Residue frames as a rotation matrix with the C-alpha (Angstrom) as fourth column:
MET 1
0.194 -0.454 -0.870 67.83
-0.906 0.258 -0.336 91.16
0.377 0.853 -0.361 126.43
GLU 2
-0.398 -0.302 0.866 67.70
-0.598 0.801 0.005 87.50
-0.696 -0.516 -0.500 126.97
LEU 3
-0.865 0.038 -0.500 67.29
-0.387 0.585 0.713 84.45
0.320 0.810 -0.492 124.72
SER 4
-0.257 0.875 0.411 63.58
-0.691 0.131 -0.711 83.68
-0.675 -0.467 0.571 124.82
TRP 5
-0.331 0.271 0.904 61.49
0.456 0.885 -0.098 81.04
-0.826 0.379 -0.417 123.21
ALA 6
0.758 0.614 -0.222 60.07
0.135 -0.480 -0.867 83.64
-0.638 0.627 -0.446 120.84
ILE 7
0.293 -0.753 -0.589 63.60
-0.882 -0.450 0.137 84.31
-0.368 0.479 -0.797 119.51
ILE 8
-0.643 -0.540 0.543 64.37
-0.334 0.836 0.436 80.61
-0.689 0.099 -0.718 119.19
TRP 9
0.060 0.742 0.667 61.10
0.577 0.520 -0.630 79.86
-0.814 0.423 -0.397 117.42
SER 10
0.776 0.165 -0.609 61.65
-0.283 -0.772 -0.569 82.82
-0.564 0.614 -0.553 115.08
CYS 11
-0.197 -0.921 -0.337 65.06
-0.876 0.011 0.482 81.53
-0.440 0.390 -0.809 114.10
LEU 12
-0.565 0.020 0.825 63.76
0.062 0.998 0.017 78.04
-0.823 0.061 -0.565 113.67
MET 13
0.474 0.855 0.212 61.18
0.374 0.023 -0.927 79.38
-0.797 0.519 -0.309 111.20
ARG 14
0.710 -0.256 -0.657 63.82
-0.574 -0.750 -0.328 81.18
-0.409 0.610 -0.679 109.20
VAL 15
-0.318 -0.940 -0.121 66.49
-0.918 0.274 0.286 78.49
-0.236 0.202 -0.951 108.96
PRO 16
0.372 0.426 -0.825 66.00
-0.635 0.765 0.108 75.12
0.677 0.483 0.555 107.14
VAL 17
0.943 0.059 0.328 66.25
-0.292 0.623 0.726 71.98
-0.161 -0.780 0.604 109.29
ARG 18
0.677 -0.734 -0.058 69.57
0.610 0.603 -0.514 70.95
0.413 0.313 0.856 107.68
HIS 19
-0.151 -0.769 0.620 71.21
0.172 -0.639 -0.750 74.08
0.973 -0.007 0.229 109.26
TRP 20
0.743 0.624 0.244 69.69
-0.148 -0.203 0.968 73.74
0.653 -0.755 -0.059 112.68
ARG 21
0.557 -0.625 -0.547 72.99
0.829 0.453 0.328 72.39
0.043 -0.636 0.770 114.23
THR 22
-0.472 -0.742 0.476 74.70
0.717 -0.637 -0.282 75.55
0.512 0.208 0.833 113.13
LEU 23
0.082 0.652 0.754 71.78
-0.034 -0.754 0.656 77.60
0.996 -0.080 -0.040 114.33
PHE 24
0.890 0.332 -0.314 71.92
0.246 0.230 0.942 76.12
0.385 -0.915 0.123 117.80
HIS 25
-0.043 -0.949 -0.312 75.64
0.998 -0.030 -0.047 76.67
0.035 -0.313 0.949 118.11
TYR 26
-0.646 -0.251 0.720 75.12
0.342 -0.939 -0.021 80.44
0.682 0.233 0.693 117.20
LEU 27
0.490 0.838 0.241 72.09
0.012 -0.283 0.959 80.63
0.872 -0.467 -0.149 119.54
GLY 28
0.600 -0.354 -0.718 74.44
0.794 0.374 0.479 79.58
0.099 -0.857 0.505 122.29
ARG 29
-0.517 -0.854 0.055 76.90
0.847 -0.520 -0.111 82.28
0.123 -0.010 0.992 121.35
LEU 30
-0.257 0.468 0.846 74.11
0.098 -0.858 0.504 84.87
0.962 0.212 0.174 121.09
SER 31
0.775 0.522 -0.355 72.97
0.358 0.100 0.928 83.95
0.520 -0.847 -0.110 124.64
ALA 32
0.156 -0.805 -0.572 76.63
0.968 0.010 0.250 84.59
-0.195 -0.593 0.781 125.83
THR 33
-0.650 -0.365 0.667 76.61
0.589 -0.796 0.139 87.83
0.480 0.483 0.732 123.93
PHE 34
0.317 0.838 0.444 73.42
0.100 -0.495 0.863 88.93
0.943 -0.230 -0.241 125.65
ASP 35
0.739 -0.070 -0.670 74.95
0.669 0.194 0.717 88.08
0.079 -0.979 0.190 129.02
GLU 36
-0.373 -0.922 -0.101 78.09
0.920 -0.382 0.090 90.18
-0.122 -0.060 0.991 128.20
ALA 37
-0.449 0.200 0.871 76.06
0.322 -0.873 0.367 93.10
0.833 0.445 0.328 127.01
ARG 38
0.657 0.753 0.010 73.91
0.209 -0.196 0.958 93.01
0.724 -0.628 -0.287 130.12
ALA 39
0.435 -0.577 -0.692 77.06
0.882 0.117 0.457 92.84
-0.183 -0.809 0.559 132.31
ASP 40
-0.633 -0.737 0.237 78.55
0.771 -0.628 0.107 95.92
0.070 0.250 0.966 130.46
GLY 41
-0.384 0.577 -0.721 75.30
0.305 -0.658 -0.689 97.87
-0.871 -0.485 0.076 130.83
ARG 42
-0.975 0.097 -0.198 74.21
-0.219 -0.332 0.917 97.92
0.024 0.938 0.345 127.30
SER 43
-0.334 0.926 0.174 70.46
-0.401 0.028 -0.916 98.15
-0.853 -0.376 0.362 126.85
TRP 44
0.750 0.658 -0.061 70.16
-0.309 0.268 -0.913 97.03
-0.584 0.704 0.404 123.22
LEU 45
-0.571 -0.819 -0.048 72.02
-0.343 0.185 0.921 95.24
-0.746 0.543 -0.386 120.36
ASN 46
0.424 0.644 -0.637 71.07
-0.851 0.043 -0.523 94.44
-0.309 0.764 0.566 116.80
TRP 47
-0.561 -0.545 0.623 71.57
-0.296 0.835 0.464 90.84
-0.773 0.075 -0.630 115.64
HIS 48
0.214 0.472 -0.855 70.70
-0.975 0.046 -0.218 89.07
-0.064 0.880 0.470 112.34
VAL 49
-0.052 -0.148 0.988 70.28
-0.112 0.984 0.141 85.44
-0.992 -0.103 -0.067 111.37
ARG 50
-0.455 -0.149 -0.878 71.12
-0.876 -0.103 0.471 84.14
-0.161 0.983 -0.083 107.93
GLU 51
0.536 0.790 -0.298 69.43
-0.829 0.560 -0.005 81.30
0.162 0.250 0.955 106.15
ASP 52
0.090 -0.565 -0.820 72.42
-0.082 0.817 -0.571 78.98
0.993 0.119 0.027 106.86
GLY 53
0.674 0.270 -0.687 72.00
0.584 0.376 0.720 79.47
0.453 -0.887 0.096 110.69
VAL 54
-0.451 -0.886 -0.102 74.82
0.803 -0.354 -0.480 81.97
0.389 -0.299 0.871 111.23
ILE 55
0.787 0.607 -0.110 73.92
0.595 -0.702 0.391 84.75
0.160 -0.373 -0.914 113.63
TRP 56
-0.420 -0.907 0.034 76.00
0.846 -0.405 -0.348 87.93
0.329 -0.117 0.937 113.91
VAL 57
0.339 0.416 -0.844 75.74
0.775 -0.632 -0.001 91.19
-0.534 -0.653 -0.537 115.82
SER 58
0.150 -0.246 0.958 75.81
0.847 -0.467 -0.253 94.32
0.510 0.849 0.138 113.71
ALA 59
-0.336 -0.336 0.880 75.58
-0.103 -0.915 -0.389 96.94
0.936 -0.221 0.273 116.42
TRP 60
0.148 0.460 -0.876 75.16
0.899 0.307 0.313 97.52
0.413 -0.833 -0.368 120.08
GLU 61
0.893 0.321 0.316 74.82
0.185 -0.900 0.394 100.40
0.411 -0.293 -0.863 122.44
LEU 62
-0.141 -0.969 0.202 77.97
0.102 -0.217 -0.971 102.15
0.985 -0.116 0.130 123.56
THR 63
0.259 0.067 -0.963 78.83
0.956 0.125 0.266 102.03
0.139 -0.990 -0.032 127.26
GLU 64
0.978 0.113 -0.177 79.39
0.161 -0.943 0.290 105.33
-0.134 -0.312 -0.940 129.09
ALA 65
0.199 -0.979 -0.034 83.19
0.081 -0.018 0.997 104.68
-0.977 -0.201 0.076 128.95
GLU 66
-0.320 -0.274 0.907 83.06
0.886 0.252 0.389 104.09
-0.335 0.928 0.162 125.13
GLN 67
0.638 0.606 0.475 81.00
0.728 -0.676 -0.115 107.25
0.251 0.419 -0.873 124.69
ALA 68
0.850 -0.403 -0.338 83.49
-0.068 -0.721 0.689 109.31
-0.522 -0.563 -0.641 126.74
GLN 69
-0.150 -0.950 0.273 86.38
0.327 0.213 0.921 107.84
-0.933 0.227 0.278 124.77
ARG 70
-0.045 0.221 0.974 84.73
0.998 -0.024 0.051 108.64
0.035 0.975 -0.219 121.39
ALA 71
0.834 0.466 0.295 83.97
0.467 -0.881 0.070 112.20
0.292 0.080 -0.953 122.53
ALA 72
0.515 -0.699 -0.496 87.45
0.384 -0.330 0.863 112.87
-0.767 -0.635 0.098 123.96
LEU 73
0.946 -0.266 0.188 89.53
0.030 -0.505 -0.863 115.40
0.324 0.821 -0.470 122.03
PRO 74
0.225 -0.961 -0.160 93.27
0.816 0.276 -0.508 115.57
0.532 -0.016 0.847 121.84
ALA 75
0.135 -0.212 -0.968 95.06
0.857 -0.465 0.221 117.83
-0.497 -0.860 0.119 124.31
PRO 76
-0.788 -0.488 -0.376 96.15
0.320 -0.846 0.427 120.53
-0.526 0.216 0.823 121.78
HIS 77
-0.389 0.709 0.589 92.63
0.815 -0.032 0.578 120.82
0.429 0.705 -0.565 120.37
THR 78
-0.860 0.224 -0.459 91.04
0.082 -0.827 -0.557 124.23
-0.504 -0.516 0.692 120.75
PRO 79
-0.039 0.950 0.309 87.29
0.786 0.220 -0.578 124.84
-0.617 0.220 -0.756 120.08
ALA 80
0.894 0.383 -0.231 88.03
0.209 -0.814 -0.541 128.17
-0.395 0.436 -0.809 118.45
PRO 81
0.105 -0.940 0.323 91.08
0.905 0.225 0.360 127.92
-0.412 0.255 0.875 116.11
TRP 82
0.320 0.060 0.945 90.19
0.709 -0.677 -0.197 131.25
0.628 0.733 -0.260 114.38
THR 83
0.999 0.042 0.006 91.30
0.028 -0.762 0.647 133.08
0.032 -0.646 -0.763 117.58
HIS 84
0.371 -0.928 0.035 94.87
0.469 0.220 0.855 132.01
-0.801 -0.301 0.517 117.11
PRO 85
0.139 -0.343 -0.929 97.25
-0.692 -0.705 0.157 133.83
-0.708 0.621 -0.335 114.74
ALA 86
0.912 0.255 -0.322 97.55
-0.411 0.534 -0.739 132.34
-0.017 0.806 0.592 111.26
LEU 87
0.600 -0.694 0.397 100.16
0.466 0.707 0.532 129.79
-0.651 -0.134 0.747 110.57
GLN 88
0.316 -0.573 -0.756 103.30
-0.700 -0.679 0.222 131.06
-0.641 0.459 -0.616 108.92
LEU 89
0.587 0.020 0.810 103.43
0.376 0.879 -0.294 128.94
-0.717 0.477 0.508 105.79
GLU 90
-0.656 -0.749 -0.092 105.74
0.203 -0.293 0.934 129.23
-0.727 0.594 0.345 102.88
PRO 91
-0.067 0.621 -0.781 104.26
-0.791 -0.511 -0.338 130.82
-0.608 0.595 0.525 99.76
ALA 92
0.584 0.395 0.709 102.83
-0.018 0.880 -0.475 128.25
-0.811 0.265 0.521 97.33
TRP 93
0.918 -0.277 -0.285 104.99
-0.333 -0.145 -0.932 129.39
0.216 0.950 -0.225 94.43
THR 94
-0.015 -0.960 0.279 108.18
-0.996 0.040 0.085 128.21
-0.093 -0.276 -0.957 96.34
ALA 95
0.101 0.083 0.991 106.97
-0.255 0.965 -0.055 124.60
-0.962 -0.247 0.118 96.15
LEU 96
0.936 0.307 0.174 106.92
0.075 0.308 -0.948 124.76
-0.345 0.900 0.265 92.33
THR 97
-0.113 -0.991 -0.070 110.27
-0.078 -0.061 0.995 123.88
-0.991 0.118 -0.071 90.73
LEU 98
0.778 0.403 -0.482 110.39
-0.464 -0.149 -0.873 124.66
-0.424 0.903 0.071 87.05
CYS 99
0.313 -0.670 0.673 112.48
0.591 0.692 0.415 122.52
-0.744 0.268 0.612 84.64
THR 100
0.661 -0.116 -0.741 114.74
-0.455 -0.848 -0.273 124.78
-0.597 0.517 -0.613 82.68
ALA 101
-0.362 -0.771 0.524 116.83
0.040 0.548 0.835 122.00
-0.931 0.323 -0.167 80.95
PRO 102
-0.307 0.263 -0.915 116.63
-0.923 -0.317 0.218 122.23
-0.233 0.911 0.340 77.12
ALA 103
0.505 0.531 0.681 114.56
-0.274 0.846 -0.457 119.45
-0.819 0.044 0.573 75.57
PRO 104
-0.666 -0.720 0.196 116.45
-0.050 0.306 0.951 117.30
-0.744 0.623 -0.240 72.99
PRO 105
-0.343 0.569 -0.748 115.09
-0.933 -0.298 0.202 117.29
-0.108 0.767 0.633 69.47
LEU 106
0.191 0.469 0.862 112.86
-0.307 0.863 -0.401 114.39
-0.932 -0.188 0.309 68.66
HIS 107
-0.877 -0.415 0.243 113.50
0.025 0.464 0.886 112.01
-0.480 0.783 -0.396 65.82
GLN 108
-0.540 0.688 -0.485 111.02
-0.829 -0.335 0.448 112.22
0.146 0.643 0.751 62.92
GLY 109
-0.495 0.419 -0.761 109.91
0.004 0.877 0.480 108.62
0.869 0.235 -0.436 63.62
HIS 110
-0.666 0.231 -0.709 108.78
0.745 0.248 -0.620 109.59
0.033 -0.941 -0.337 67.14
THR 111
-0.806 0.391 -0.444 106.68
-0.216 -0.893 -0.394 112.57
-0.550 -0.222 0.805 66.21
ALA 112
-0.040 0.898 0.437 103.12
0.633 0.361 -0.685 112.58
-0.773 0.250 -0.583 65.09
ARG 113
-0.902 -0.218 0.372 102.40
0.431 -0.482 0.763 113.91
0.013 0.849 0.529 61.66
THR 114
-0.516 0.782 -0.351 99.61
-0.352 -0.567 -0.745 116.44
-0.781 -0.260 0.568 61.22
PRO 115
-0.131 0.583 0.802 96.68
0.618 0.681 -0.394 115.20
-0.775 0.444 -0.449 59.25
ARG 116
-0.941 -0.131 0.311 96.17
0.332 -0.517 0.789 116.44
0.057 0.846 0.530 55.72
PRO 117
-0.565 0.764 -0.311 93.16
-0.507 -0.619 -0.600 118.70
-0.651 -0.181 0.737 55.24
HIS 118
-0.011 0.697 0.717 90.01
0.501 0.625 -0.599 117.28
-0.866 0.352 -0.356 53.72
PRO 119
-0.845 -0.271 0.460 89.69
0.528 -0.299 0.795 117.96
-0.078 0.915 0.395 50.08
THR 120
-0.590 0.639 -0.494 87.39
-0.313 -0.745 -0.589 120.76
-0.744 -0.193 0.639 49.07
LYS 121
0.440 0.856 0.272 84.49
0.035 0.286 -0.958 120.54
-0.897 0.431 0.095 46.60
THR 122
0.688 -0.150 -0.710 86.67
-0.701 -0.390 -0.597 121.62
-0.187 0.909 -0.374 43.77
THR 123
-0.347 -0.870 -0.350 89.30
-0.909 0.404 -0.101 119.01
0.229 0.283 -0.931 44.25
ALA 124
-0.260 0.319 0.911 86.97
-0.447 0.797 -0.407 116.11
-0.856 -0.513 -0.064 45.34
ARG 125
-0.774 -0.001 -0.633 86.52
-0.583 0.391 0.713 113.30
0.247 0.921 -0.303 42.90
ALA 126
0.263 0.953 0.151 83.47
-0.963 0.270 -0.024 111.19
-0.063 -0.139 0.988 42.50
PRO 127
-0.110 -0.344 0.933 83.62
-0.297 0.907 0.299 107.41
-0.948 -0.245 -0.202 42.77
PRO 128
-0.883 -0.230 -0.410 84.32
-0.450 0.162 0.878 105.63
-0.135 0.960 -0.246 39.46
ILE 129
0.215 0.971 -0.102 81.18
-0.885 0.150 -0.441 104.48
-0.413 0.185 0.892 37.59
HIS 130
-0.615 -0.423 0.665 81.19
-0.226 0.903 0.366 100.73
-0.755 0.074 -0.652 36.98
GLN 131
-0.677 0.373 -0.635 79.85
-0.670 0.047 0.741 99.06
0.306 0.927 0.218 33.87
TYR 132
-0.477 0.456 -0.751 78.21
0.294 0.888 0.352 96.43
0.828 -0.053 -0.558 35.93
SER 133
0.502 0.756 0.420 75.63
-0.204 -0.368 0.907 96.53
0.840 -0.541 -0.030 38.68
LEU 134
-0.589 -0.686 0.427 77.00
-0.591 0.006 -0.807 96.78
0.551 -0.728 -0.409 42.22
LEU 135
-0.431 0.510 0.744 73.88
-0.635 0.415 -0.652 95.10
-0.642 -0.753 0.145 43.82
PRO 136
-0.990 0.049 0.129 72.59
0.115 0.811 0.574 91.82
-0.076 0.583 -0.809 42.45
ALA 137
-0.496 0.866 -0.058 69.10
-0.792 -0.425 0.438 91.81
0.355 0.264 0.897 41.05
LYS 138
-0.852 0.227 0.471 66.59
-0.167 0.735 -0.657 89.63
-0.495 -0.639 -0.588 42.82
ALA 139
-0.332 0.783 0.526 63.86
0.575 0.610 -0.545 87.63
-0.748 0.121 -0.653 41.13
GLY 140
-0.212 0.213 0.954 63.84
0.961 -0.132 0.243 89.73
0.178 0.968 -0.176 38.02
ILE 141
0.910 0.407 -0.078 63.40
0.415 -0.894 0.172 93.04
0.000 -0.189 -0.982 39.81
SER 142
-0.134 -0.962 0.237 66.17
0.941 -0.199 -0.274 95.49
0.311 0.186 0.932 38.89
CYS 143
0.887 0.368 -0.279 66.52
0.445 -0.844 0.301 98.61
-0.124 -0.391 -0.912 40.89
ASN 144
0.093 -0.936 -0.339 70.15
0.327 -0.293 0.898 99.25
-0.941 -0.194 0.279 39.89
LYS 145
0.801 0.258 0.540 70.00
0.596 -0.270 -0.756 101.61
-0.050 0.928 -0.370 37.05
VAL 146
-0.150 -0.945 -0.289 73.19
0.750 -0.299 0.590 103.09
-0.644 -0.128 0.754 35.76
């Protein structure tokens, strides 16, 4: 990992000339990041360059100390918890508290009315028949026969 001419040339090809000042700033920071990673003992890192010249590091290898810290488990951790006696928990029904207070009656204005049933065939009425046509006739063609 070191800043080579191939990396610089690749970045110059991806970034427009108007953003080269920003690119060279971030190339300097990338070189410092490479030096820091090499000092920490990291063998790789992923970096990306945007079209506006900004370079950022998305991931890098964990050092041995970081890997040990990630793999460390807390002191009370046991690898086989099923070998311990079950926890003495309260029954689930004790957590439920029922409301036994009587509900006050609702005012008629606050209650929803039930919808009326649809009329059956015996009580349904047909729409009124009009004396005039509902659709205007076009160009002498009349399809509205009463």
